[in-house]
C-alpha positions in Angstrom: 21.6 8.1 5.4 21.9 11.3 3.1 19.4 13.6 3.8 19.1 15.0 0.2 17.6 12.0 -0.4 13.9 12.1 -1.6 10.8 9.6 -0.7 7.7 9.8 -2.1 4.8 8.1 -0.6 1.6 7.6 -1.9 -1.7 7.5 0.1 0.1 8.8 3.1 -2.4 10.6 5.0 -2.9 7.5 7.4 -2.2 3.8 8.0 0.8 2.1 6.1 1.2 5.2 4.2 1.6 7.4 7.1 3.8 5.4 9.3 6.4 4.2 6.3 6.7 8.1 5.5 7.7 8.6 9.4 10.2 5.5 9.1 11.9 7.2 5.9 12.2 10.2 7.6 13.8 8.6 10.7 16.2 7.0 8.1 16.8 10.8 6.9 15.0 10.7 3.6 13.1 14.3 2.6 9.7 13.2 2.5 7.2 14.1 -0.3 3.7 12.6 0.9 0.7 12.3 -1.1 -3.0 11.6 -0.6 -6.2 12.8 -1.5 -6.4 14.3 2.6 -4.3 17.1 2.0 -4.8 18.2 5.6 -3.9 14.7 6.8 -0.6 14.7 5.1 0.1 18.4 6.0 -0.3 17.5 9.7 2.2 14.5 8.9 5.0 16.1 6.9 4.6 19.2 10.4 5.5 16.3 12.2 8.5 14.3 10.4 9.7 17.4 8.0 9.1 17.3 4.1 6.4 18.3 1.7 3.0 17.4 1.6 1.1 17.3 -2.2 -2.4 16.4 -3.1 -2.8 13.5 -4.8 -5.9 11.2 -6.1 -4.4 8.7 -8.0 -7.7 7.7 -10.2 -7.0 10.6 -11.7 -4.5 11.2 -14.6 -4.4 15.2 -14.2 -3.9 15.0 -10.7 -0.8 12.3 -11.0 0.7 14.9 -13.6 0.3 17.8 -11.6 1.8 15.3 -8.4 4.7 14.7 -10.6 5.9 18.1 -11.8 5.3 19.3 -8.2 8.1 16.8 -7.3 10.2 17.5 -10.1 10.5 21.4 -9.1 11.9 20.7 -5.9 13.7 17.2 -6.4 16.5 16.7 -8.6 15.9 13.3 -8.3 13.8 10.5 -6.6 15.2 7.7 -4.9 12.5 6.1 -3.3 9.1 5.3 -4.2 6.4 3.9 -2.3 3.4 2.8 -4.0 0.8 2.5 -1.2 -2.2 4.1 -2.3 -4.9 1.3 -2.5 -8.5 -0.3 -1.1 -11.0 -2.5 -1.0 -15.0 -1.9 -1.3 -17.4 -4.9 -0.4 -17.5 -8.2 -0.2 -20.2 -9.1 -2.3 -19.9 -12.6 -4.7 -19.6 -12.2 -8.5 -23.0 -12.2 -9.2 -23.7 -9.6 -7.1 -20.4 -7.6 -7.5 -21.6 -3.7 -7.9 -19.9 -2.2 -11.2 -18.6 1.2 -9.0 -16.7 -0.6 -6.1 -15.0 -2.6 -9.0 -14.2 0.6 -11.3 -12.5 2.3 -7.9 -10.8 -0.2 -6.9 -9.0 -1.1 -10.3 -8.6 2.6 -10.8 -6.8 3.3 -7.8 -4.5 -0.2 -7.1 -3.7 -0.9 -10.7 -4.5 2.2 -12.9 -3.3 4.5 -9.8 0.0 2.6 -9.4 0.8 2.1 -12.9 0.5 5.8 -13.8 2.4 7.2 -10.8 5.4 4.8 -11.8 5.3 5.7 -14.9 5.3 9.8 -14.0 8.0 9.1 -11.2 10.5 6.8 -13.2 12.1 9.7 -15.3 12.8 11.2 -12.0 13.9 7.6 -10.0 16.5 7.4 -13.2 18.1 10.6 -12.5 19.1 9.2 -8.8 22.4 7.0 -8.8 20.6 4.3 -7.3 16.7 4.1 -6.7 14.0 1.6 -5.3 10.3 1.1 -6.3 8.0 -0.3 -3.4 4.6 -1.6 -4.2 2.6 -1.9 -1.0 0.4 -5.4 -2.3 -1.3 -8.1 -0.3 -1.3 -11.5 0.6 -4.5 -11.3 -1.9 -1.8 -11.3 -4.5 -1.6 -14.9 -4.9 -4.7 -15.9 -2.7 -8.3 -15.7 -3.2 -11.8 -16.1 -1.4 -15.3 -15.7 -1.7 -16.3 -12.4 -1.9 -13.2 -11.4 -3.1 -13.1 -11.2 -6.8 -12.6 -7.6 -7.0 -10.1 -6.8 -4.7 -7.8 -9.7 -5.3 -8.0 -9.8 -9.1 -6.6 -6.2 -8.5 -3.9 -7.6 -5.6 -3.0 -10.5 -8.8 -2.5 -7.4 -10.9 -0.3 -5.1 -8.9 2.1 -8.4 -8.1 2.2 -9.0 -12.3 3.2 -5.6 -13.0 6.1 -5.5 -9.6 7.6 -8.7 -11.7 7.6 -7.1 -15.1 8.7 -4.0 -13.6 11.7 -6.5 -12.0 12.1 -7.4 -15.6 12.0 -4.2 -17.3 14.3 -2.3 -15.2 16.8 -5.1 -15.1 20.4 -3.7 -15.5 19.6 -0.3 -14.2 19.7 1.1 -10.7 16.4 0.3 -9.4 15.2 -2.1 -7.2 11.9 -3.8 -7.2 10.0 -4.9 -3.9 6.5 -6.0 -3.2 5.4 -5.9 0.5 2.6 -8.2 1.1 0.3 -7.8 4.1 -2.3 -9.7 5.7 -4.4 -8.3 8.1 -3.5 -4.4 9.1 -5.1 -2.5 11.8 -5.9 0.4 9.8 -8.7 2.4 8.5 -8.5 -0.1 5.5 -12.1 -2.2 7.4 -14.0 0.9 7.7 -13.4 1.5 4.0 -13.8 -1.8 2.6 -16.8 -1.9 5.2 -18.4 1.1 3.4 -18.4 3.1 7.2 -20.1 0.0 9.5 -17.6 0.2 12.4 -18.9 -3.5 13.6 -18.3 -5.3 10.3 -14.8 -3.4 10.3 -13.8 -4.2 13.9 -14.8 -8.0 13.1 -12.0 -8.9 10.9 -9.2 -8.2 14.1 -11.6 -10.0 16.5 -10.1 -12.1 18.5 -6.3 -11.9 17.4 -3.8 -9.7 17.7 -3.5 -7.7 13.9 -0.5 -6.3 12.5 0.4 -2.4 13.1 0.6 -0.1 10.4 4.1 0.5 12.2 5.0 -3.1 11.7 4.6 -2.9 8.2 6.4 0.1 7.4 9.3 -1.7 10.0 9.9 -4.1 6.8 9.5 -1.2 4.0 12.5 1.2 6.2 14.7 -2.5 6.0 14.4 -3.2 2.5 14.9 0.2 1.7 18.1 0.5 3.5 19.8 -2.8 2.6 23.1 -2.6 0.5 22.8 -1.5 -2.9 23.3 -4.7 -4.5 21.0 -6.4 -2.5 17.1 -6.3 -4.0 14.0 -7.8 -1.0 11.8 -8.7 -4.4 8.8 -9.9 -2.0 7.9 -10.0 1.5 4.6 -11.9 2.7 3.8 -10.7 6.3 0.9 -12.1 8.4 -0.3 -11.6 12.2 0.5 -15.2 13.7 -2.7 -15.8 14.2 -3.5 -15.9 10.2 -2.8 -18.6 8.2 -4.5 -18.2 5.3 -7.5 -15.5 4.2 -9.9 -17.6 6.1 -7.9 -19.9 8.6 -7.6 -17.5 11.1 -7.1 -18.8 15.1 -9.5 -16.3 16.8 -9.1 -16.3 20.7 -12.1 -18.3 22.6 -13.8 -15.2 23.3 -14.4 -14.9 19.7 -18.2 -14.6 18.8 -19.3 -17.5 17.0 -20.7 -15.2 14.1 -17.3 -13.8 13.4 -16.0 -17.0 12.6 -16.0 -16.5 8.6 -14.0 -13.4 7.9 -11.7 -12.6 5.1 -7.9 -12.1 5.1 -7.5 -8.7 4.5 -10.6 -6.7 5.4 -14.0 -7.7 4.7 -16.6 -10.3 6.5 -16.8 -13.5 3.7 -20.2 -13.8 2.5 -22.3 -16.9 4.0 
């Protein structure tokens, strides 16, 4: 892999983003790691090389500054990993919080769109490029209490498919990676810091790890130029659907009703 190839990773301060930045650095990419928690991405790039830049995908000005900073130091962007995303709450529609909805849509949908739009000129400067959107199995599946999050991930899938059409004929590959339950900070964010509720999500199973997702992204990115991995759904072996999860016998009865990707299902 040519060390001059540049990979931009959003949401790189922890979890799947940090693991993916590490995996792509191991492939020889020059990493640009973006996240709100600049101290964390700086610590990451100290370990793997590359550059750390502040990025808040909910803020259009932050995205513009980020894109300008990338353009100043890289002649082109070869890979864009749209990883920044979150879920907040698990309320049914009659109780869903407007602020939670707003933040999820601004982060998961508008943020992804705006970052992609800002990076496209740099992606088009590369001899060949690749956009990887980190979605979710919630991009096709739903569950009670998931209206806010699943709607955003359905939108991510739609955006990914539109990109595939709009960029057809250009040397830019498009991939969606759609995980189920992954052991990251995602659950803690969704449960708004409730550590017990967060740990309940993966209780009694062996969840995916961030490096499992990063391995699949690295595989997709490193295929021959004529090969496009359109979509990969990845689940723990114990997870068949958002709510059909084979938990080990020690699972406590009150933990049986759990959603797919980060929240207890409301009773």
